[in-house]
VOGU-3710 file (C-alpha; in Angstrom, 3 decimals, decimal comma):
1> meqtellmrd> 32,227/-40,155/-10,640  33,515/-38,048/-7,751  31,103/-35,491/-6,282  33,433/-32,619/-7,204  33,566/-33,702/-10,848  29,802/-34,020/-10,935  29,368/-30,540/-9,534  31,852/-29,072/-12,005  29,987/-30,671/-14,904  26,616/-29,427/-13,673
11> yhnikiigfd> 27,846/-25,851/-13,147  29,849/-25,550/-16,365  27,330/-23,510/-18,366  25,956/-21,373/-15,555  26,781/-17,659/-15,499  26,156/-15,818/-12,221  25,356/-12,104/-12,558  25,334/-9,739/-9,582  22,957/-6,867/-10,331  23,325/-3,864/-8,010
21> lghgetalsw> 20,342/-1,753/-9,055  20,825/1,298/-6,882  18,790/4,425/-6,364  21,707/6,520/-7,609  23,991/4,140/-9,508  23,799/0,701/-11,082  26,588/-1,841/-11,565  26,768/-5,472/-12,691  29,431/-8,146/-12,184  29,634/-11,763/-13,248
31> vradnaettp> 31,365/-15,029/-12,368  31,124/-18,569/-13,642  29,614/-21,107/-11,272  32,167/-23,811/-12,107  35,131/-21,899/-10,677  35,012/-20,948/-7,016  38,227/-18,912/-7,157  37,724/-16,376/-9,951  37,274/-12,693/-9,148  34,029/-11,109/-10,387
41> qsllinnrks> 34,355/-9,213/-13,649  32,329/-6,118/-14,492  29,648/-6,109/-17,150  29,823/-2,775/-18,948  26,894/-0,463/-19,542  27,755/2,234/-22,079  31,377/1,039/-21,734  31,487/1,867/-18,027  31,606/-0,336/-14,924  29,087/1,832/-13,086
51> qitaiahhpk> 26,207/3,855/-14,491  23,817/6,503/-13,279  20,413/4,956/-12,562  18,657/6,969/-15,240  16,230/6,285/-18,077  15,080/8,478/-20,954  12,503/8,122/-23,737  13,735/9,577/-27,022  11,405/10,040/-30,007  13,921/8,449/-32,398
61> kgivigemac> 16,259/6,307/-30,284  13,619/4,836/-27,974  14,583/3,931/-24,406  18,077/5,052/-23,397  19,731/4,345/-20,026  22,558/5,557/-17,825  24,941/8,312/-18,960  23,497/8,165/-22,482  20,080/9,076/-21,092  21,604/12,160/-19,493
71> qmpdatifei> 22,903/13,314/-22,874  19,539/13,273/-24,665  18,362/16,897/-24,736  15,306/16,031/-26,813  14,056/13,281/-24,494  10,341/13,307/-23,738  10,840/11,528/-20,417  13,932/11,582/-18,197  13,892/9,851/-14,808  16,673/9,406/-12,253
81> afksrrfnet> 16,884/7,866/-8,787  13,629/5,920/-9,074  14,345/2,831/-6,970  12,147/2,840/-3,856  9,530/0,874/-1,911  6,645/2,362/-3,925  5,706/-1,025/-5,331  2,054/-0,148/-5,824  2,706/2,917/-7,998  2,250/2,278/-11,720
91> ayqknikefv> 4,903/4,836/-12,696  7,466/3,181/-10,402  6,740/-0,288/-11,797  6,986/1,034/-15,342  10,321/2,810/-14,778  11,993/-0,057/-12,975  10,875/-2,697/-15,487  11,849/-0,588/-18,496  15,253/0,132/-16,956  15,956/-3,519/-16,124
101> naiyqhlidt> 14,737/-4,721/-19,534  16,910/-2,134/-21,269  19,994/-3,285/-19,320  19,249/-6,936/-20,109  18,829/-6,152/-23,813  22,021/-4,053/-23,784  23,989/-6,997/-22,357  22,663/-9,243/-25,108  23,208/-6,671/-27,882  26,825/-6,157/-26,772
111> qqiqsgdnny> 27,268/-9,964/-26,554  28,309/-9,827/-22,904  25,682/-12,501/-22,254  23,723/-14,800/-24,547  20,010/-15,322/-24,062  20,418/-19,073/-24,600  22,885/-19,431/-21,718  21,979/-20,364/-18,146  22,108/-16,846/-16,720  21,243/-16,465/-13,029
121> ffigcpsgww> 20,656/-12,921/-11,768  21,158/-12,005/-8,106  19,673/-8,569/-7,423  20,369/-6,501/-4,337  17,870/-4,779/-2,073  18,272/-2,619/1,051  18,620/-4,484/4,331  15,668/-2,616/5,815  13,160/-4,049/3,329  10,594/-6,483/4,735
131> qeeietykql> 10,263/-10,025/3,429  6,945/-9,163/1,749  8,610/-6,247/-0,047  11,480/-8,454/-1,172  9,043/-10,998/-2,608  7,090/-8,241/-4,421  10,348/-6,830/-5,834  11,401/-10,283/-7,028  8,071/-10,845/-8,773  8,285/-7,411/-10,391
141> lskdclpnat> 11,750/-8,106/-11,840  11,098/-11,760/-12,715  7,947/-11,167/-14,750  8,940/-10,402/-18,365  12,308/-9,032/-17,164  15,120/-11,230/-15,891  15,442/-15,026/-16,049  16,308/-16,907/-12,841  16,098/-13,841/-10,580  16,890/-14,011/-6,855
151> vvkesraalm> 16,792/-11,016/-4,480  19,546/-10,805/-1,843  19,973/-8,257/0,936  22,875/-5,985/0,047  24,474/-6,353/3,487  25,009/-10,069/2,859  26,523/-9,346/-0,528  28,850/-6,780/1,026  29,921/-9,278/3,669  30,521/-12,026/1,109
161> hakesgifti> 32,655/-9,681/-0,973  34,572/-8,528/2,110  35,257/-12,134/3,067  36,321/-13,394/-0,361  38,351/-10,304/-1,283  40,315/-10,460/1,972  38,974/-7,281/3,591  37,961/-9,473/6,560  39,301/-12,804/7,709  37,040/-15,748/8,565
171> eelqksvlvi> 38,025/-15,254/12,222  36,818/-11,644/12,161  33,575/-12,599/10,449  32,875/-15,354/12,971  32,442/-12,621/15,579  30,176/-9,830/14,354  30,421/-7,065/11,788  28,316/-3,913/11,543  27,694/-3,312/7,833  26,823/0,303/7,023
181> digssttdyt> 25,543/0,672/3,473  25,159/4,333/2,534  23,169/4,601/-0,640  21,485/7,365/-2,582  18,105/6,955/-0,879  18,749/4,991/2,334  21,391/4,144/4,893  21,190/0,575/6,177  22,809/-0,602/9,393  23,081/-4,373/9,553
191> lvkgmsdtpi> 24,749/-6,449/12,232  25,837/-9,807/10,855  26,652/-12,065/13,801  28,671/-15,230/13,478  28,348/-15,155/9,662  24,641/-15,743/10,153  22,456/-15,638/7,074  19,853/-13,736/9,059  21,243/-10,306/9,941  19,702/-7,877/12,417
201> dfghdlgasl> 18,697/-4,944/10,226  18,194/-1,284/11,009  17,088/0,559/7,839  16,741/4,354/7,704  15,659/6,838/5,028  18,875/8,841/5,043  20,298/9,022/1,542  23,178/10,860/-0,110  20,793/12,172/-2,793  19,622/14,743/-0,229
211> iekeilkktl> 23,051/16,364/-0,511  22,912/16,857/-4,283  19,375/18,250/-4,012  20,699/20,813/-1,548  23,632/21,617/-3,869  21,083/22,577/-6,528  19,255/24,832/-4,058  22,491/26,360/-2,738  23,758/27,058/-6,253  20,696/29,155/-7,065
221> ecqtqyregr> 20,718/30,694/-3,561  24,356/31,831/-3,853  23,704/33,430/-7,241  20,595/35,163/-5,850  22,637/36,513/-2,914  25,327/37,768/-5,302  22,801/39,716/-7,367  21,171/41,103/-4,195  24,527/42,076/-2,684  24,174/40,007/0,502
231> eeilrlgeil> 26,571/37,077/0,045  26,740/34,776/3,085  28,547/31,652/1,857  30,661/32,415/-1,220  32,063/35,533/-2,825  31,131/34,557/-6,375  32,846/37,591/-7,885  36,180/36,095/-6,816  35,346/32,714/-8,378  33,297/33,374/-11,524
241> kdeeilqlee> 32,999/36,102/-14,124  29,877/38,251/-13,853  28,506/36,900/-17,145  28,754/33,344/-15,780  26,381/34,216/-12,926  22,632/34,097/-13,576  20,526/37,232/-13,322  17,637/37,308/-10,821  15,102/37,076/-13,641  16,934/34,085/-15,111
251> isqlekifeq> 16,931/32,336/-11,739  13,182/32,888/-11,433  12,607/31,557/-14,971  14,805/28,547/-14,299  12,868/27,681/-11,120  9,608/27,807/-13,099  11,100/25,494/-15,731  12,080/23,032/-12,991  8,546/23,107/-11,633  6,857/22,713/-15,030
261> npiyknrcel> 9,285/20,193/-16,530  11,089/17,892/-14,045  13,365/16,618/-16,830  15,533/19,734/-16,521  15,606/19,628/-12,747  16,708/15,978/-12,913  19,528/16,924/-15,294  20,755/19,664/-12,976  20,548/17,371/-9,922  22,599/14,821/-11,818
271> rcrkakeeyf> 25,213/17,457/-12,559  25,216/18,305/-8,842  25,760/14,637/-7,982  28,813/14,476/-10,262  30,189/17,585/-8,587  29,593/16,105/-5,125  31,370/12,863/-6,063  34,273/14,752/-7,607  34,602/16,833/-4,445  34,760/13,831/-2,102
281> nyqdsyeeti> 37,167/11,989/-4,419  39,652/14,904/-4,262  38,474/16,811/-1,214  41,801/18,497/-0,413  41,898/20,082/-3,864  38,511/21,778/-3,581  38,428/23,518/-0,199  38,434/26,903/-1,959  38,294/25,994/-5,642  34,962/25,251/-7,327
291> vnvgiediqr> 34,607/21,721/-8,710  34,339/21,754/-12,488  32,179/18,966/-13,935  30,835/20,950/-16,849  27,715/23,008/-17,471  24,138/21,805/-17,940  22,565/23,591/-20,910  18,861/24,241/-20,244  16,771/24,913/-23,370  19,916/26,401/-24,998
301> kfkflplvng> 19,264/29,507/-22,916  20,434/28,924/-19,345  23,852/27,628/-18,288  23,692/25,782/-14,978  27,018/25,303/-13,176  26,824/23,533/-9,788  28,687/25,412/-7,079  30,602/22,919/-4,961  33,619/23,452/-2,730  34,492/22,953/0,935
311> kiintilsqp> 32,422/25,902/2,164  29,286/24,839/0,269  29,539/21,181/1,359  30,151/22,090/5,022  27,186/24,456/4,962  24,909/21,784/3,478  26,076/19,061/5,881  25,521/21,342/8,889  22,135/22,876/8,046  18,786/21,496/9,293
321> lreldnkswr> 16,831/19,623/6,602  13,060/19,231/6,602  13,399/15,666/5,277  15,476/14,770/8,360  13,149/16,269/10,987  15,163/19,490/10,939  18,422/17,732/11,699  21,522/18,215/9,586  22,831/15,320/7,481  25,832/14,979/9,783
331> dafrdqlqgv> 23,725/15,034/12,955  21,124/12,637/11,544  23,849/10,134/10,639  25,521/10,500/14,038  22,194/10,112/15,867  21,261/7,043/13,843  24,654/5,473/14,470  24,343/6,217/18,190  20,865/4,655/18,153  22,219/1,529/16,495
341> keklqhigiq> 24,969/1,337/19,123  22,392/1,575/21,929  20,199/-1,108/20,344  23,178/-3,431/20,078  24,133/-2,758/23,685  20,550/-3,488/24,739  20,693/-6,960/23,163  24,196/-7,524/24,531  26,156/-7,497/21,264  29,436/-5,680/20,675
351> psailltgsa> 30,512/-5,582/16,997  34,101/-6,502/16,235  34,421/-4,222/13,191  32,580/-1,881/10,819  32,306/-2,386/7,062  31,362/0,676/4,993  29,795/0,057/1,591  28,043/2,107/-1,072  29,541/4,879/-3,184  28,507/7,478/-0,588
361> skmsfvqeic> 30,836/5,819/1,929  33,639/7,705/0,160  32,500/10,846/1,974  35,310/11,352/4,470  33,146/12,617/7,327  31,249/9,289/7,349  34,300/7,348/8,508  35,150/10,120/10,992  31,717/9,869/12,652  31,938/6,045/12,717
371> qevfadlpck> 35,262/6,275/14,569  33,766/8,865/16,913  30,727/6,721/17,882  32,517/3,343/17,787  35,921/4,536/18,981  37,407/1,085/19,570  36,336/-0,601/16,318  38,304/-0,864/13,068  36,367/0,737/10,195  37,052/-0,834/6,781
381> rdgepelsia> 35,950/0,031/3,254  36,480/-1,510/-0,162  38,677/0,478/-2,538  35,817/0,630/-5,043  32,689/0,755/-2,865  30,492/1,604/-5,865  31,284/-1,871/-7,254  31,472/-3,908/-4,022  27,752/-4,775/-3,845  27,614/-5,983/-7,468
391> rglarwgrvy> 30,726/-8,084/-6,908  29,360/-9,387/-3,616  26,064/-10,342/-5,259  27,952/-12,320/-7,908  30,031/-14,047/-5,231  26,923/-14,782/-3,142  25,138/-16,142/-6,196  28,017/-18,473/-6,983  27,989/-19,877/-3,459  24,175/-20,086/-3,574
401> irtggfleei> 24,307/-22,141/-6,776  27,225/-24,270/-5,635  25,395/-25,154/-2,428  22,509/-26,556/-4,454  23,762/-30,147/-4,160  24,621/-29,685/-0,501  21,171/-28,325/0,356  19,490/-30,978/-1,755  21,181/-33,725/0,262  20,286/-31,959/3,510
411> nqfldreltg> 16,644/-31,709/2,412  16,573/-35,375/1,362  17,836/-36,334/4,808  15,208/-34,130/6,452  12,389/-35,538/4,338  13,365/-39,209/4,374  15,138/-39,935/7,653  14,415/-37,285/10,271  10,893/-38,396/11,198  12,135/-41,963/11,588
421> ivgnyipvfl> 14,959/-40,894/13,894  12,544/-38,956/16,076  10,075/-41,873/16,089  12,741/-44,282/17,291  13,417/-42,112/20,323  9,814/-41,469/21,385  9,345/-44,715/23,469  12,478/-43,907/25,497  11,186/-40,402/26,077  7,719/-41,531/27,220
431> eklaeelang> 9,252/-44,039/29,653  11,513/-41,422/31,231  8,686/-38,890/31,303  6,293/-41,322/33,019  8,953/-42,081/35,631  9,499/-38,390/36,400  5,773/-37,644/36,574  5,162/-40,674/38,844  7,971/-39,556/41,167  6,571/-36,051/41,279
441> lvddvikpsv> 2,956/-37,109/41,873  3,951/-39,487/44,668  6,425/-37,183/46,408  4,629/-33,860/45,950  0,951/-34,888/45,945  0,166/-38,342/47,323  2,505/-38,508/50,330  1,636/-35,009/51,644  -2,096/-35,703/51,130  -1,965/-39,020/53,038
451> qswrnrkiit> -0,016/-37,277/55,805  -2,736/-34,600/55,957  -5,376/-37,366/56,332  -3,284/-39,088/58,998  -3,034/-35,746/60,870  -6,834/-35,401/60,526  -6,659/-32,290/58,311  -8,634/-34,399/55,802  -11,585/-36,148/57,477  -12,498/-39,153/55,299
461> lssleseieq> -10,655/-41,421/52,890  -13,230/-40,450/50,279  -12,202/-36,814/50,768  -8,579/-37,963/50,529  -9,263/-39,406/47,059  -10,799/-36,107/45,941  -7,933/-34,164/47,482  -5,332/-36,274/45,686  -7,103/-35,831/42,331  -7,451/-32,053/42,741
471> kakawltgsd> -3,878/-31,622/43,910  -2,646/-33,861/41,079  -4,378/-31,596/38,567  -2,918/-28,491/40,196  0,544/-30,047/40,308  0,438/-31,119/36,666  -0,522/-27,631/35,523  1,949/-25,889/37,833  5,621/-25,051/37,648  6,960/-28,253/39,243
481> annkvttclv> 5,457/-30,600/36,661  6,242/-28,023/33,980  9,918/-28,137/34,905  10,017/-31,940/35,029  8,395/-32,298/31,596  10,600/-29,534/30,160  13,779/-31,072/31,541  12,877/-34,507/30,145  11,975/-33,008/26,795  15,114/-30,909/26,438
491> ewlskvqnev> 17,433/-33,726/27,566  15,717/-36,020/25,099  15,969/-33,445/22,296  19,717/-33,266/22,933  20,014/-37,033/22,372  17,989/-36,808/19,159  20,180/-33,940/18,033  23,309/-36,008/18,492  22,110/-38,557/15,948  20,920/-35,803/13,613
501> rektdsicrk> 24,349/-34,174/13,877  26,078/-37,446/12,981  24,055/-37,577/9,776  24,653/-33,937/8,863  28,375/-34,233/9,644  28,686/-36,938/6,996  27,167/-34,541/4,444  29,500/-31,767/5,602  32,516/-34,027/5,012  31,355/-34,600/1,462
511> ynlpletfss> 31,375/-30,875/0,743  34,560/-30,120/2,666  32,689/-28,167/5,313  34,055/-28,025/8,847  32,493/-30,646/11,074  30,100/-29,335/13,690  28,735/-26,849/11,133  25,330/-27,614/12,604  26,391/-27,595/16,241  25,401/-24,028/17,088
521> ktidlgdhtd> 21,803/-25,082/17,772  22,503/-25,729/21,429  19,953/-26,104/24,181  20,540/-24,672/27,637  18,136/-24,826/30,571  18,074/-21,566/32,458  16,335/-20,827/35,756  12,913/-22,472/35,835  9,916/-20,230/36,257  6,189/-20,718/36,248
531> kvptsisldd> 5,823/-20,571/32,483  7,664/-22,693/29,951  8,373/-19,913/27,418  10,669/-18,233/29,948  12,225/-21,366/31,408  14,449/-22,087/28,410  17,124/-19,871/26,934  18,611/-20,376/23,482  21,554/-18,374/22,278  20,226/-18,462/18,735
541> ltglsifvgh> 16,775/-17,137/19,734  14,787/-19,488/17,514  11,708/-19,637/19,705  12,326/-23,183/20,978  10,968/-22,156/24,374  7,515/-21,528/22,914  7,764/-24,730/20,897  8,598/-26,712/24,056  5,706/-24,978/25,786  3,296/-26,360/23,201
551> lvalivgvvl> 4,650/-29,887/23,656  4,446/-29,632/27,445  0,827/-28,518/27,155  0,108/-31,461/24,846  1,661/-33,999/27,221  0,039/-32,554/30,353  -3,321/-32,470/28,572  -3,176/-36,178/27,828  -2,184/-37,061/31,411  -4,909/-34,834/32,852
561> aglfhillft> -7,544/-36,403/30,608  -6,700/-39,863/32,004  -5,879/-38,783/35,557  -8,926/-40,309/37,285  -8,305/-43,580/35,469  -4,616/-43,473/36,394  -5,189/-42,801/40,106  -8,215/-45,094/40,544  -6,749/-48,193/38,995  -3,363/-47,749/40,551
571> giiapivgii> -5,138/-48,174/43,893  -3,443/-45,310/45,676  -5,316/-45,647/48,989  -6,105/-49,384/48,859  -3,245/-50,308/51,230  -4,512/-47,777/53,772  -7,996/-49,288/53,535  -6,483/-52,711/54,205  -4,765/-51,499/57,362  -7,815/-49,997/59,041
581> ayfigeslvk> -10,677/-52,142/57,667  -9,906/-54,718/60,352  -11,025/-52,223/63,056  -14,216/-50,699/61,656  -15,362/-52,838/58,717  -14,422/-52,461/55,065  -17,792/-51,078/53,902  -17,604/-48,098/56,234  -13,934/-47,196/55,800  -14,073/-44,539/53,039
591> etdipgwirk> -16,904/-42,440/54,500  -16,018/-42,660/58,185  -14,241/-40,101/60,341  -11,650/-42,563/61,550  -10,384/-41,994/65,103  -6,936/-40,494/65,561  -5,482/-43,558/67,299  -6,282/-45,677/64,197  -4,825/-43,056/61,856  -1,569/-43,259/63,802
601> lvpdqkidel> -1,274/-46,840/62,587  -0,128/-45,235/59,300  3,179/-43,561/60,345  5,510/-41,680/57,976  7,633/-44,802/57,481  4,543/-46,749/56,380  3,526/-43,918/54,033  7,028/-43,953/52,511  6,812/-47,727/51,999  3,409/-47,421/50,355
611> afqkkpelqq> 4,659/-44,659/48,091  7,715/-46,698/47,076  5,516/-49,696/46,267  3,068/-47,662/44,197  5,521/-45,626/42,120  6,126/-48,401/39,520  2,362/-48,964/39,122  1,715/-45,260/38,740  4,576/-44,931/36,221  3,195/-47,849/34,202
621> kiqqtliqdp> -0,307/-46,339/34,139  1,013/-42,930/33,012  3,168/-44,555/30,325  0,241/-46,670/29,070  -1,979/-43,587/28,927  0,597/-41,703/26,863  1,234/-44,622/24,498  -2,457/-45,366/24,013  -3,294/-41,776/23,087  -2,881/-41,636/19,284
631> tigvklgksi> -2,158/-37,902/19,280  1,003/-38,028/21,376  3,335/-39,939/19,075  2,101/-38,256/15,896  2,086/-34,693/17,204  5,319/-35,119/19,137  7,111/-36,614/16,132  5,758/-34,007/13,716  6,482/-31,036/15,974  10,032/-32,084/16,772
641> sewlkesvqe> 10,788/-33,036/13,167  9,627/-29,609/12,007  11,724/-27,841/14,635  14,829/-29,878/13,829  14,229/-29,320/10,124  14,172/-25,584/10,731  17,316/-25,905/12,824  19,224/-27,815/10,159  17,991/-25,500/7,394  19,238/-22,444/9,285
651> qadkarllia> 22,654/-24,002/9,669  22,703/-24,991/5,993  22,104/-21,369/5,053  24,941/-20,222/7,297  27,185/-22,843/5,699  26,978/-20,955/2,418  29,595/-18,550/3,740  31,940/-21,463/4,448  31,695/-23,489/1,235  34,688/-22,846/-0,986
//
């Protein structure tokens, strides 16, 4: 059976569900795993594609979610906007689990999914969350909540959706895209470079929910000013009838109700959010006119109408907010964006485009500030940003599942063949390394030391032996030997990589991936310095320099441990002894201060000849020492296999964006 047919059969019953559980809104989309071309379809909650993230406890109806929760005046508990990083708080865990369970049960009750099917949920999280937080979030939602749950950073989902829906071309994505996800609680700035699965994230606590909270405050403030005759923002008498405006005593009572019973404050904030969204959807229509999204009835006594128009919104966006260190929303966003730009410039990266996601990206001033800070970049946004993350999560999940066979074959290769490939190359490496070390020891240590003895800077041949050993140790632990070992190691790694790439290319062909998918793990030697970690530069910043440093230390350690043995039995000064023993007697040679005229019998030409003769013996001794040490082959093979495995795994993850 062809691989494609096998994959189609395996994926046939798998349903991929993208679950965008947002602080302000929640949306779900689904695709089948066996069709790589279908567009994600929305799963409906209360017959809508997107729902308010809200949950209520009703004495008769139980747990109610979304818009329905907002319409339960007799609810004992009403919570909105409860997604956060407060993983250790019992109330947070309770709310999030009850909300997710209620959505899952709703999908089953409405027969949009069946519990017996293979349902795989891919849940989004902000880009600024740490890996430990992501793992905690996954465990929270997996336990007694969702089957087959995987947590994905929302920036990746947005990028996947942008790629597959045609907002960006592959060519654009192969450069770099700055994804700006403006949510209810946070704004995340994520640079995705070269379609890498590991974005550079800048997460900030700047959320659009701050705006609706201020609308609530401004609504009560404007009515207070009207009653006190000191209007500063709106002339309410020209907009509303006097009976529609709260009295001062009513405002005071309402504020006490908010303080004593947060349910009512949450309802009014939700009404403010609807007004804010309506304003930014039809901004030109509401510069003077008040947005009408209905009235919130509080205890059948107070009528709360959010006051939203151009003047109110501009006032809110321009005023200092305590939550933003006394910066306005506009200024905080501009400052954060400028900070992101400076960070990118510092690491030498220029984005090719900006992708705006999240329902709050509909706010027109957001795109204006992006164009102001990044004047030369195109700024793109999905037509339905409130649904783009859910759709992107479904698309990402489909690719994630469909790469299962690909990754399995990659992992089998890594586990079964990689160590053997590395092992086959180790003898060649040790031979080349021994040759380079022998050349260096002879040219940089032995010849200069013998010349110093000949010039009577070293008195006895015995002192010459000690000098050679000490200088050999210093040379081996210094920058010259460091560079020689590093160069050998990196050149050798390149040869190993070539064979590894041949194997991975064959797997890429099988899955219709472009060849050289794994070729970005290149190795370049930069300017050598005294320490290995700074003598290698990698454009993918994987820490290979430190890894090479460990291997260099391992190799040098073994050579140092056997250095006396290596130098003694190679007979470095034996030929010199033979030359001069004739004059003063062999037994006295090593401890005698030999006269200058005898030392001159060892000219530079003779020293060069001796060095040339001894290099092969020294190389052989170094090679034997390395081969005989049981730690070298094992540690070298294991270390390099692990690094290459990491390299291949990284490339496999990046390939997810390329698999059709």
